[in-house]
C-alpha positions as CSV (number, residue, x, y, z in Angstrom):
1,M,-24.5,-2.5,-13.1
2,E,-24.9,0.5,-15.4
3,D,-28.1,2.5,-14.1
4,V,-26.9,1.6,-10.1
5,L,-23.1,3.4,-11.0
6,K,-25.1,6.0,-12.8
7,K,-27.6,6.5,-10.4
8,Y,-25.3,6.7,-7.5
9,S,-24.5,9.6,-8.6
10,I,-22.1,13.1,-6.4
11,E,-25.2,14.0,-4.8
12,T,-25.6,10.4,-3.0
13,T,-22.2,10.4,-2.2
14,D,-22.0,13.6,-1.1
15,Y,-25.3,12.5,1.6
16,Q,-23.2,9.0,2.2
17,V,-19.8,11.1,4.3
18,G,-21.9,14.0,5.0
19,Q,-23.6,11.4,7.2
20,D,-20.6,10.2,8.8
21,N,-17.9,13.2,8.7
22,V,-17.4,15.4,11.6
23,Q,-16.4,19.3,11.5
24,K,-14.4,20.2,14.4
25,W,-11.5,22.4,15.3
26,G,-10.9,23.1,11.3
27,F,-10.9,19.1,10.7
28,D,-13.6,17.7,8.5
29,V,-13.1,14.4,9.5
30,H,-14.8,10.8,8.8
31,N,-15.5,9.5,12.0
32,P,-14.5,5.4,11.9
33,V,-11.6,5.9,9.6
34,F,-10.0,9.1,11.6
35,G,-10.6,7.9,14.9
36,I,-9.8,4.0,14.8
37,S,-6.2,4.9,12.2
38,A,-5.2,7.7,14.9
39,G,-5.8,5.4,17.7
40,L,-4.1,2.2,16.2
41,I,-0.9,4.8,15.6
42,L,-0.9,6.0,19.4
43,L,-1.1,2.4,20.3
44,F,1.9,1.1,18.3
45,L,4.0,4.3,19.6
46,V,3.1,3.3,23.2
47,T,3.7,-0.1,22.7
48,L,7.3,0.7,20.9
49,M,8.4,2.7,23.8
50,F,7.6,-0.5,26.3
51,V,9.2,-3.3,23.5
52,D,12.5,-4.0,23.0
53,P,13.2,-2.9,19.2
54,S,15.0,-5.8,18.2
55,V,12.6,-8.1,19.8
56,A,9.8,-6.3,17.4
57,K,11.9,-6.0,14.7
58,Q,12.6,-10.0,14.4
59,T,9.1,-10.9,15.3
60,L,8.1,-8.7,12.6
61,N,10.6,-9.7,10.4
62,T,9.1,-13.5,11.0
63,I,6.2,-12.7,10.0
64,K,7.1,-11.0,6.7
65,N,9.8,-14.0,5.8
66,G,6.9,-16.5,6.5
67,I,4.9,-14.3,4.2
68,I,7.0,-13.7,1.5
69,E,8.2,-17.8,1.7
70,D,4.8,-18.8,2.1
71,F,3.3,-16.8,-0.7
72,D,5.9,-16.2,-3.0
73,S,4.2,-17.8,-5.9
74,L,0.8,-14.9,-5.4
75,F,3.0,-12.1,-5.5
76,M,4.9,-13.4,-8.6
77,W,1.7,-14.7,-10.6
78,S,0.0,-11.1,-9.0
79,A,2.7,-9.4,-10.6
80,N,2.5,-11.0,-14.0
81,L,-1.4,-11.0,-14.2
82,F,-1.4,-7.1,-13.1
83,V,1.0,-6.6,-16.2
84,I,-1.2,-8.5,-18.4
85,F,-3.9,-6.7,-17.1
86,T,-3.1,-2.8,-18.2
87,F,-1.8,-4.4,-21.7
88,I,-5.4,-5.6,-22.5
89,V,-7.3,-2.9,-21.2
90,M,-4.8,-0.4,-22.6
91,L,-5.4,-1.9,-26.2
92,S,-8.8,-2.7,-26.2
93,P,-11.9,-0.6,-27.1
94,L,-11.7,0.9,-23.0
95,G,-8.8,2.6,-23.7
96,K,-10.8,5.2,-25.1
97,I,-12.5,6.3,-22.4
98,R,-11.5,9.2,-21.2
99,I,-11.1,9.8,-17.2
100,G,-13.8,12.9,-15.8
101,G,-16.0,12.1,-18.8
102,K,-16.0,12.6,-22.4
103,D,-15.4,16.3,-22.5
104,A,-13.2,16.6,-19.2
105,A,-9.7,18.0,-19.7
106,P,-6.9,17.8,-18.1
107,D,-6.1,19.9,-14.7
108,H,-2.2,19.7,-15.3
109,S,0.5,19.8,-18.3
110,R,1.8,16.9,-19.2
111,G,5.1,17.4,-18.6
112,S,4.0,18.5,-14.8
113,W,1.8,15.8,-14.8
114,L,4.6,13.2,-15.7
115,A,7.1,15.1,-13.2
116,M,4.4,14.6,-10.0
117,L,3.7,10.6,-10.7
118,F,7.6,10.4,-11.1
119,A,8.6,12.2,-7.9
120,A,5.6,10.6,-5.5
121,G,6.6,7.1,-6.9
122,M,9.8,6.0,-7.3
123,G,12.4,9.3,-7.4
124,I,14.1,8.9,-4.3
125,G,14.7,4.8,-5.7
126,L,16.9,6.5,-8.5
127,L,19.3,7.9,-6.8
128,F,19.9,5.1,-4.0
129,W,19.4,1.8,-5.8
130,G,20.4,2.8,-9.2
131,V,24.1,2.9,-8.4
132,A,23.6,-0.1,-5.4
133,E,21.1,-2.5,-6.6
134,P,23.0,-3.5,-9.9
135,T,26.6,-3.7,-8.0
136,A,25.0,-5.8,-5.7
137,Y,24.1,-8.3,-7.9
138,F,27.3,-8.0,-9.9
139,T,29.0,-8.8,-6.9
140,D,27.4,-11.4,-5.1
141,W,26.4,-9.0,-2.2
142,W,23.4,-11.2,-1.3
143,G,22.7,-13.3,-3.7
144,T,22.9,-13.3,-8.0
145,P,20.1,-13.2,-9.9
146,L,19.3,-17.0,-11.7
147,N,22.6,-17.9,-10.2
148,V,24.6,-16.7,-12.2
149,E,28.3,-16.2,-12.0
150,P,29.4,-12.8,-10.0
151,L,31.6,-10.4,-11.9
152,T,31.2,-11.9,-15.1
153,P,29.8,-10.3,-18.8
154,E,26.4,-12.6,-17.9
155,A,26.1,-11.1,-14.1
156,K,27.0,-7.6,-15.8
157,S,24.0,-8.1,-18.4
158,L,21.9,-9.9,-15.6
159,A,22.8,-7.2,-13.1
160,M,21.1,-4.3,-15.0
161,G,18.5,-6.6,-16.5
162,A,17.2,-8.0,-13.1
163,T,17.4,-4.0,-11.7
164,I,15.0,-2.7,-14.2
165,F,12.6,-5.9,-13.6
166,H,12.4,-4.4,-10.2
167,W,11.7,-0.8,-11.5
168,G,9.9,-1.3,-14.4
169,I,6.6,-2.3,-16.2
170,H,5.4,-5.0,-13.2
171,G,5.7,-1.9,-10.3
172,W,4.3,0.3,-12.3
173,A,1.2,-1.8,-13.3
174,I,0.6,-2.4,-9.8
175,Y,0.7,1.3,-9.1
176,A,-1.7,1.9,-12.6
177,I,-4.5,-0.5,-11.8
178,V,-5.2,1.5,-8.0
179,A,-4.8,4.8,-9.8
180,L,-7.1,4.2,-12.4
181,A,-9.6,2.8,-11.0
182,L,-9.9,5.2,-8.0
183,A,-9.6,7.9,-10.8
184,F,-12.2,6.3,-12.9
185,F,-14.7,6.1,-9.9
186,A,-13.8,9.4,-8.5
187,F,-14.4,11.8,-11.6
188,N,-16.7,9.4,-13.3
189,K,-18.7,8.2,-11.2
190,G,-18.8,10.9,-8.4
191,L,-17.9,8.8,-5.5
192,P,-15.7,9.8,-3.1
193,L,-12.0,9.5,-3.7
194,S,-11.3,6.3,-1.5
195,M,-10.0,3.1,-1.8
196,R,-13.6,1.6,-0.8
197,S,-15.2,3.2,-3.9
198,V,-13.6,0.7,-5.9
199,F,-15.2,-2.0,-4.7
200,Y,-19.0,-0.4,-4.9
201,P,-19.6,-2.3,-8.0
202,I,-19.0,-5.9,-6.3
203,F,-20.2,-4.8,-2.8
204,G,-22.8,-2.5,-3.2
205,D,-23.9,-0.3,0.2
206,R,-21.4,-2.6,1.9
207,A,-18.6,-0.3,1.0
208,W,-19.7,2.2,2.8
209,G,-19.7,0.1,5.9
210,W,-17.3,-1.6,8.1
211,L,-16.1,-3.1,5.2
212,G,-15.6,-0.1,3.8
213,H,-13.8,1.3,6.3
214,I,-11.6,-1.8,7.3
215,I,-10.1,-1.1,3.9
216,D,-9.3,2.9,4.2
217,I,-7.8,2.1,7.5
218,M,-5.1,-0.5,6.0
219,A,-4.4,1.9,3.4
220,V,-4.3,4.9,5.8
221,L,-2.0,2.5,7.9
222,A,0.2,1.2,5.2
223,T,0.8,4.8,3.8
224,L,1.4,6.8,6.6
225,F,4.1,4.0,8.2
226,G,5.3,3.6,4.9
227,L,6.0,7.2,4.7
228,A,7.5,7.6,8.3
229,T,9.7,4.3,7.6
230,S,11.1,6.0,4.1
231,L,11.4,9.1,6.1
232,G,13.4,7.8,9.0
233,L,15.7,5.7,6.8
234,G,16.1,8.0,4.4
235,A,17.1,10.7,7.4
236,Q,19.8,8.4,8.2
237,Q,21.0,7.8,4.3
238,A,21.4,11.7,4.0
239,T,23.2,12.6,7.1
240,S,25.4,9.4,6.3
241,G,25.8,11.5,2.7
242,I,26.6,14.5,4.5
243,N,29.3,13.1,6.5
244,Y,30.7,11.7,3.3
245,V,31.1,14.9,1.5
246,F,31.5,17.5,3.9
247,G,33.6,15.7,6.5
248,T,31.3,16.3,9.4
249,D,30.3,13.5,12.4
250,G,26.5,13.8,12.7
251,G,24.3,11.1,14.6
252,F,20.8,11.4,16.2
253,G,21.3,15.3,16.4
254,M,21.8,15.6,12.2
255,Q,19.3,12.8,11.4
256,L,16.6,14.7,13.3
257,G,17.1,18.0,12.2
258,V,16.3,16.1,8.4
259,I,13.1,15.1,9.6
260,V,12.1,18.4,10.7
261,F,13.4,20.2,7.7
262,V,11.5,17.8,5.1
263,T,8.6,18.1,7.6
264,L,8.8,21.6,7.7
265,I,8.9,22.3,3.9
266,A,6.2,19.1,3.1
267,I,3.7,21.1,5.5
268,M,4.1,24.0,3.5
269,S,3.6,22.6,0.3
270,V,0.4,20.5,1.2
271,V,-1.3,24.1,2.7
272,R,-0.3,25.7,-0.5
273,G,-1.9,22.7,-2.4
274,I,-1.3,20.4,-5.3
275,D,-0.3,23.4,-7.9
276,G,1.3,25.6,-5.3
277,G,3.5,23.0,-4.0
278,V,3.2,19.7,-4.9
279,K,3.6,20.3,-8.7
280,L,5.9,22.8,-8.2
281,L,8.7,21.1,-5.9
282,S,8.1,18.2,-8.4
283,N,8.9,20.2,-11.5
284,I,12.3,22.0,-9.8
285,N,13.2,18.1,-8.6
286,M,12.7,17.1,-12.4
287,V,14.9,19.9,-14.1
288,F,17.6,19.1,-11.5
289,A,17.7,15.7,-12.0
290,F,17.5,16.1,-15.9
291,L,20.4,18.4,-15.5
292,L,22.4,15.8,-13.0
293,L,21.7,13.3,-15.5
294,V,22.7,15.1,-18.5
295,F,26.3,16.2,-16.8
296,I,26.8,12.5,-16.1
297,T,26.0,11.8,-19.8
298,V,28.4,13.6,-21.2
299,V,31.5,12.9,-18.4
300,C,31.0,9.3,-18.6
301,F,29.7,9.5,-22.1
302,D,31.4,6.3,-23.8
303,I,30.1,4.3,-20.4
304,A,26.6,5.4,-21.2
305,V,26.4,4.7,-24.8
306,D,27.3,1.0,-24.6
307,S,25.2,0.5,-20.8
308,I,21.4,2.0,-22.3
309,P,21.1,-0.3,-24.9
310,A,22.9,-3.1,-22.8
311,T,20.5,-2.6,-20.0
312,L,17.4,-3.2,-22.2
313,T,18.6,-6.4,-24.2
314,G,19.3,-7.7,-20.5
315,Y,16.3,-6.6,-19.3
316,V,14.3,-8.0,-22.1
317,E,16.1,-10.7,-22.5
318,N,15.6,-11.9,-18.5
319,I,12.2,-11.0,-18.0
320,I,10.3,-14.3,-18.6
321,A,12.8,-16.0,-16.5
322,L,13.1,-13.4,-13.5
323,S,8.8,-13.7,-13.5
324,N,9.1,-17.5,-13.5
325,P,8.8,-18.3,-9.8
326,H,9.1,-22.2,-9.9
327,G,12.1,-24.1,-10.2
328,R,14.1,-21.3,-9.5
329,E,17.5,-22.2,-8.1
330,D,18.1,-18.8,-7.0
331,E,15.3,-18.5,-4.7
332,T,16.4,-17.2,-1.4
333,W,17.8,-14.4,-3.9
334,M,14.0,-14.0,-5.4
335,H,12.3,-13.8,-2.1
336,G,14.7,-11.7,-0.6
337,W,14.5,-9.3,-3.3
338,T,11.9,-9.9,-6.5
339,V,9.3,-11.0,-4.1
340,F,10.0,-8.4,-1.2
341,Y,9.6,-5.7,-4.0
342,W,6.6,-6.5,-5.3
343,A,5.4,-7.0,-1.7
344,W,6.7,-3.3,-1.5
345,W,5.3,-2.2,-4.4
346,I,1.7,-3.7,-3.5
347,S,1.8,-2.0,0.4
348,W,2.6,1.5,-1.2
349,S,-0.1,1.2,-3.8
350,P,-2.6,2.7,-1.7
351,F,-0.7,5.9,-1.4
352,V,1.4,6.4,-5.0
353,G,-2.0,4.9,-6.7
354,M,-4.7,7.6,-4.9
355,F,-2.2,10.1,-5.7
356,I,-1.8,10.1,-9.1
357,A,-5.2,9.6,-9.4
358,R,-5.7,13.3,-7.9
359,V,-3.4,14.6,-10.5
360,S,-4.9,12.8,-13.5
361,K,-8.1,13.7,-14.8
362,G,-8.7,14.5,-18.5
363,R,-6.8,11.9,-19.6
364,T,-7.9,8.7,-21.6
365,V,-7.6,5.0,-20.2
366,R,-4.9,4.6,-22.9
367,E,-2.7,7.5,-22.7
368,F,-2.8,7.0,-18.3
369,L,-2.0,3.5,-18.3
370,F,0.7,4.2,-21.4
371,A,2.3,7.4,-19.3
372,V,1.8,5.6,-15.6
373,V,3.6,2.0,-16.7
374,F,6.0,3.0,-20.1
375,I,7.6,6.7,-19.0
376,P,8.8,6.1,-15.8
377,T,10.1,2.4,-17.0
378,I,11.7,3.9,-20.2
379,M,13.6,6.8,-17.5
380,T,14.2,4.0,-15.4
381,I,16.3,2.0,-18.1
382,I,17.9,5.3,-18.8
383,W,19.1,6.9,-15.5
384,M,19.8,3.2,-14.1
385,G,21.6,2.5,-17.1
386,I,24.1,5.2,-16.9
387,F,24.5,5.3,-13.1
388,G,24.9,1.7,-12.5
389,G,27.1,1.3,-16.1
390,I,29.3,3.6,-14.4
391,A,29.4,1.5,-11.0
392,L,29.6,-1.7,-12.4
393,D,32.7,-0.7,-15.0
394,Q,34.5,0.8,-11.6
395,V,34.0,-2.1,-10.1
396,A,34.8,-4.8,-13.4
397,N,37.9,-2.1,-13.6
398,Q,38.8,-1.8,-9.7
399,V,38.4,2.4,-9.5
400,G,38.1,4.1,-6.8
401,E,36.9,2.8,-2.9
402,L,33.6,0.8,-4.7
403,G,35.9,-0.7,-7.2
404,T,38.4,-1.7,-4.5
405,K,36.2,-2.6,-1.5
406,G,32.7,-3.6,-3.3
407,L,29.8,-2.6,-1.4
408,T,30.3,-1.7,2.3
409,D,27.5,1.1,3.2
410,I,24.3,1.7,0.3
411,S,24.3,4.9,1.7
412,L,27.2,5.8,0.5
413,T,27.8,3.7,-3.1
414,L,26.5,6.8,-4.6
415,F,28.8,9.2,-3.3
416,Q,31.6,6.7,-3.5
417,V,30.9,6.7,-7.5
418,Y,31.3,10.8,-7.5
419,D,34.8,10.6,-6.2
420,Q,36.1,9.5,-9.6
421,L,34.3,11.7,-11.4
422,P,35.2,15.3,-12.6
423,Y,33.5,17.9,-10.2
424,G,32.7,15.0,-7.7
425,H,32.2,17.3,-5.0
426,V,29.6,19.6,-6.6
427,I,27.4,16.7,-7.8
428,S,27.5,15.0,-4.8
429,I,26.1,18.2,-2.7
430,I,23.2,18.9,-5.8
431,S,22.3,15.0,-5.2
432,I,22.4,15.7,-2.0
433,A,19.9,18.6,-2.1
434,L,17.8,16.3,-4.8
435,I,17.5,13.4,-2.2
436,L,16.2,15.9,-0.1
437,V,13.8,17.2,-2.4
438,F,12.7,13.9,-3.3
439,F,11.4,12.8,0.2
440,I,9.5,16.2,0.5
441,T,7.5,15.3,-2.7
442,S,6.8,11.8,-1.4
443,S,5.8,13.2,1.9
444,D,3.6,15.9,0.8
445,S,1.7,13.6,-1.9
446,G,0.7,11.5,0.7
447,S,-0.4,13.8,3.3
448,L,-2.8,14.8,0.9
449,V,-3.8,11.2,0.4
450,I,-4.2,10.3,4.0
451,D,-6.2,13.6,4.1
452,S,-8.4,12.7,1.2
453,I,-8.7,9.0,3.0
454,T,-9.8,10.4,6.7
455,A,-11.7,13.4,5.3
456,G,-14.0,10.2,3.6
457,G,-12.6,10.5,-0.1
458,K,-12.7,14.8,0.0
459,V,-10.3,15.8,-2.5
460,D,-9.2,19.4,-0.4
461,A,-9.4,18.4,3.3
462,P,-9.1,21.7,5.7
463,I,-5.6,23.0,6.2
464,P,-5.8,22.2,9.5
465,Q,-6.1,18.7,8.6
466,R,-3.1,18.9,6.0
467,I,-0.9,20.2,8.5
468,F,-1.6,17.7,11.3
469,W,-1.2,14.2,9.1
470,A,2.3,15.7,7.7
471,S,3.2,16.2,11.3
472,V,2.5,13.2,12.5
473,E,4.2,11.4,9.9
474,G,7.4,13.6,10.5
475,A,7.2,12.9,14.3
476,I,6.9,8.9,13.9
477,A,9.5,9.0,12.3
478,A,11.8,10.9,14.6
479,M,10.3,8.9,17.5
480,M,11.1,5.2,15.7
481,L,14.8,7.4,15.5
482,W,14.3,8.2,19.1
483,I,13.5,4.8,20.5
484,G,15.4,2.2,18.7
485,G,16.9,3.1,15.7
486,T,17.3,1.1,13.0
487,E,15.9,-1.5,14.5
488,A,12.7,0.5,15.5
489,L,12.6,1.5,11.9
490,Q,13.3,-2.2,9.7
491,A,10.5,-3.5,12.2
492,L,7.9,-1.2,10.6
493,Q,9.3,-1.8,7.5
494,S,8.4,-5.5,7.6
495,G,4.9,-4.3,9.3
496,V,4.4,-2.1,6.0
497,V,5.4,-5.1,3.7
498,A,3.2,-7.6,5.8
499,T,0.1,-5.6,4.9
500,A,0.4,-6.7,1.1
501,L,-0.5,-9.9,1.6
502,P,-4.3,-8.7,1.9
503,F,-3.7,-5.5,-0.5
504,N,-2.6,-8.5,-2.8
505,F,-6.1,-9.5,-2.8
506,V,-7.7,-6.3,-2.6
507,L,-6.0,-5.6,-6.1
508,L,-7.0,-8.4,-7.7
509,L,-10.6,-7.7,-6.5
510,M,-9.9,-4.2,-7.8
511,C,-9.1,-5.5,-11.3
512,V,-13.2,-7.4,-11.6
513,S,-14.5,-3.8,-10.0
514,L,-12.5,-1.6,-12.4
515,I,-13.6,-3.7,-15.8
516,K,-17.5,-3.8,-14.7
517,G,-17.3,0.3,-14.2
518,L,-15.5,0.5,-17.5
519,R,-17.9,-1.8,-19.4
520,T,-20.9,0.9,-18.4
521,E,-18.8,3.8,-19.9
522,L,-18.7,2.2,-23.5
523,H,-21.7,3.5,-25.1
524,L,-20.8,7.0,-24.6
525,Y,-17.3,6.3,-27.4
526,K,-19.6,4.3,-29.6
527,V,-18.0,1.3,-29.0
528,A,-19.9,-1.9,-29.7
């Protein structure tokens, strides 16, 4: 295997990509992947115009729910396995291997690197779910974790612990495995930066045939539809926030305006590339997010001081029970939240994993895994511990609209909490700006990923191709809102989650392939 991977050098890769790529109209497209992906997207949109969105939603929901119920143990144990796998690789001699080769240097500073992976991976989730999710668990909005009695001290601890469980090391381990595999085979072995490359140690040259085409097409569709769904739902949520904060009454027109704004800025960002676009926006967003966090901590210092350690304790104490799918009395809650989350993380792993891979050259495997798995988890504990703690305090003491009425509209929960804080109107405006920029960073990073896959794994696709995919993403989101609104978007979301089942097996195979690949470089580090 070592000889095979060494022999498969960058020269061979260029030849393979060049065989299948066509340069025309300023595009550099990989024939089967680009053409079939674009065709399936067009077919989906045309079909949707003739199908009742509610029927589509019901059908796809049935498929999604069937997958979640029938394969719940597979998703749960796979997520546990991915965490264990990352720990073993991190602590083993394999952790000394450097992405890009023994003498490779990082392309980005550590701060910019962390900002980019964080903004692409989950930044927007902190703002919307940091308040809403623990409140939902605490108040029994849709079941409680481990069937705990709602509105009790135990429910408060479990609410915070379960929230971090869904946004902590399990999800980031999924991203880390995909990202490490892609980065290693691209930068150490000279293979194209594409999902198919990861499976060369297992399938050999068949990875360049239809088996590889199917894997890449699935990755393109999951990424594009996942981003379009998030953009469409995000436009609705941002519009709700704008209406709430400014007293406006915007509807579809404002939602369309949000999509157009986000798409235009994302296009500008992808044209400028990683350094001039994505990294710049990510750094700006992280600075403002940090300043917002500091302000909220200062004005709610007593709650923050108590909530952060309590959140960590709730997470550590309950992680084993929440990870075990067997004998659960809260099976409905587990299916609706945990299994859905693992399926969503898995379906998004090609997008986030490939983007993280692109910006991670020069890091050791140990540094990479530690940063990708633990740094976001630590930040999540701090952020959600503070914001969630404030929300639960308002509920427990019946303060404000959230405390008296409970969860009525998830998209407004954050702003309802702000209403009870000093300068609530100002920080609401800042948060809306943060939400929009987080959507932009997800959009532009996702577009760069699709560019790479549809260009046969080339890192720098032509500018017209970057513009094309960023525009398509916005157009799909706008069309979904226009055709069927929330019904259509939720149908698409169910379809994206359904792709997690085949991708779950892809990730399990990826672990095997990654070990095979990493072992070929141990001799370079004088490790027995």
